[in-house]
ZADO-1210 file (C-alpha; in nm, 4 decimals, padded with zeros to 6 digits):
<atoms>
<atom x="02.4036" y="-06.5229" z="06.8798" code="MET" pos="1"/>
<atom x="02.4946" y="-06.8713" z="06.6991" code="PHE" pos="2"/>
<atom x="02.6702" y="-06.9835" z="06.9868" code="GLU" pos="3"/>
<atom x="02.7175" y="-07.3398" z="06.8687" code="TYR" pos="4"/>
<atom x="02.7475" y="-07.2657" z="06.5626" code="ASP" pos="5"/>
<atom x="03.0613" y="-07.0324" z="06.5652" code="GLN" pos="6"/>
<atom x="03.2275" y="-07.1701" z="06.3254" code="GLU" pos="7"/>
<atom x="03.0271" y="-07.1585" z="06.0489" code="ILE" pos="8"/>
<atom x="02.9597" y="-06.7826" z="06.1426" code="VAL" pos="9"/>
<atom x="03.2908" y="-06.7155" z="06.0915" code="GLU" pos="10"/>
<atom x="03.3489" y="-06.8902" z="05.7607" code="VAL" pos="11"/>
<atom x="03.0018" y="-06.7371" z="05.6221" code="LEU" pos="12"/>
<atom x="03.1249" y="-06.3927" z="05.7848" code="LEU" pos="13"/>
<atom x="03.4672" y="-06.3966" z="05.5474" code="ASN" pos="14"/>
<atom x="03.3449" y="-06.5671" z="05.2592" code="ASP" pos="15"/>
<atom x="02.9595" y="-06.4546" z="05.2293" code="ASN" pos="16"/>
<atom x="02.8622" y="-06.1018" z="05.1222" code="LYS" pos="17"/>
<atom x="02.4611" y="-06.1389" z="05.1867" code="GLN" pos="18"/>
<atom x="02.5423" y="-06.3160" z="05.5403" code="PHE" pos="19"/>
<atom x="02.7685" y="-05.9891" z="05.6323" code="GLN" pos="20"/>
<atom x="02.5230" y="-05.7433" z="05.5383" code="ALA" pos="21"/>
<atom x="02.2496" y="-05.9639" z="05.7394" code="LEU" pos="22"/>
<atom x="02.4917" y="-05.9956" z="06.0689" code="TYR" pos="23"/>
<atom x="02.5958" y="-05.6209" z="06.0449" code="GLU" pos="24"/>
<atom x="02.1593" y="-05.5108" z="05.9945" code="GLU" pos="25"/>
<atom x="02.1069" y="-05.7452" z="06.2912" code="HIS" pos="26"/>
<atom x="02.3605" y="-05.6403" z="06.5082" code="ASP" pos="27"/>
<atom x="02.2751" y="-05.2380" z="06.4423" code="THR" pos="28"/>
<atom x="01.9204" y="-05.3215" z="06.4927" code="LEU" pos="29"/>
<atom x="01.9821" y="-05.4998" z="06.8171" code="LYS" pos="30"/>
<atom x="02.1614" y="-05.1922" z="06.9458" code="LYS" pos="31"/>
<atom x="01.8946" y="-04.9883" z="06.8835" code="LYS" pos="32"/>
<atom x="01.6038" y="-05.1970" z="07.0008" code="VAL" pos="33"/>
<atom x="01.8515" y="-05.2011" z="07.3754" code="ARG" pos="34"/>
<atom x="01.9035" y="-04.8445" z="07.3318" code="ASP" pos="35"/>
<atom x="01.4819" y="-04.7945" z="07.2832" code="ALA" pos="36"/>
<atom x="01.3808" y="-05.0329" z="07.5517" code="GLU" pos="37"/>
<atom x="01.6652" y="-04.7898" z="07.7679" code="LEU" pos="38"/>
<atom x="01.4926" y="-04.5114" z="07.6764" code="GLY" pos="39"/>
<atom x="01.8071" y="-04.3813" z="07.5332" code="VAL" pos="40"/>
<atom x="01.6409" y="-04.3975" z="07.1579" code="LEU" pos="41"/>
<atom x="01.3099" y="-04.2237" z="07.1964" code="PRO" pos="42"/>
<atom x="01.0371" y="-04.4625" z="06.9740" code="LEU" pos="43"/>
<atom x="00.6960" y="-04.5361" z="06.9860" code="ASP" pos="44"/>
<atom x="00.5518" y="-04.8912" z="07.0094" code="ASP" pos="45"/>
<atom x="00.5109" y="-04.9210" z="06.6573" code="LEU" pos="46"/>
<atom x="00.8213" y="-04.8770" z="06.5426" code="SER" pos="47"/>
<atom x="00.9890" y="-05.0354" z="06.8412" code="LEU" pos="48"/>
<atom x="00.7837" y="-05.3554" z="06.7309" code="GLY" pos="49"/>
<atom x="00.8937" y="-05.3051" z="06.3916" code="THR" pos="50"/>
<atom x="01.2198" y="-05.3057" z="06.4254" code="MET" pos="51"/>
<atom x="01.2268" y="-05.6406" z="06.6618" code="LYS" pos="52"/>
<atom x="01.0089" y="-05.7585" z="06.3474" code="LYS" pos="53"/>
<atom x="01.2817" y="-05.6745" z="06.1302" code="GLU" pos="54"/>
<atom x="01.6241" y="-05.7771" z="06.3683" code="LYS" pos="55"/>
<atom x="01.4375" y="-06.1376" z="06.3939" code="LEU" pos="56"/>
<atom x="01.3869" y="-06.1755" z="06.0760" code="LEU" pos="57"/>
<atom x="01.7739" y="-06.0794" z="06.0141" code="ALA" pos="58"/>
<atom x="01.8486" y="-06.3626" z="06.2453" code="LYS" pos="59"/>
<atom x="01.6205" y="-06.6138" z="06.1260" code="ASP" pos="60"/>
<atom x="01.7919" y="-06.5419" z="05.7618" code="ARG" pos="61"/>
<atom x="02.0877" y="-06.5824" z="05.8864" code="MET" pos="62"/>
<atom x="02.0007" y="-06.9333" z="06.0357" code="ALA" pos="63"/>
<atom x="01.8671" y="-07.0693" z="05.7327" code="ALA" pos="64"/>
<atom x="02.2423" y="-06.9876" z="05.5585" code="MET" pos="65"/>
<atom x="02.3982" y="-07.1510" z="05.8762" code="ILE" pos="66"/>
<atom x="02.1780" y="-07.4687" z="05.8176" code="GLU" pos="67"/>
<atom x="02.2302" y="-07.4412" z="05.4150" code="GLN" pos="68"/>
<atom x="02.5922" y="-07.4371" z="05.4833" code="TYR" pos="69"/>
<atom x="02.5600" y="-07.7385" z="05.7222" code="ARG" pos="70"/>
<atom x="02.3649" y="-07.9294" z="05.4426" code="ARG" pos="71"/>
<atom x="02.6116" y="-07.8630" z="05.1484" code="GLU" pos="72"/>
<atom x="02.9217" y="-07.9376" z="05.3898" code="HIS" pos="73"/>
<atom x="02.8037" y="-08.2602" z="05.5956" code="ALA" pos="74"/>
</atoms>
């Protein structure tokens, strides 16, 4: 995730509590979605869809924070 912005991600992970929380939330959701898709975690389609949307929202919020960092440090 964010392979092209790895340096910025590292800075934000070290310096930004909100980014850290979003990163952890995204990672947790990613694992749960994977487990649900493999059948390890039993979830109905609605719950799985909601979880996928939450994961995407966390990723979008991190992307916005990366873009803001890029603009502020250009």
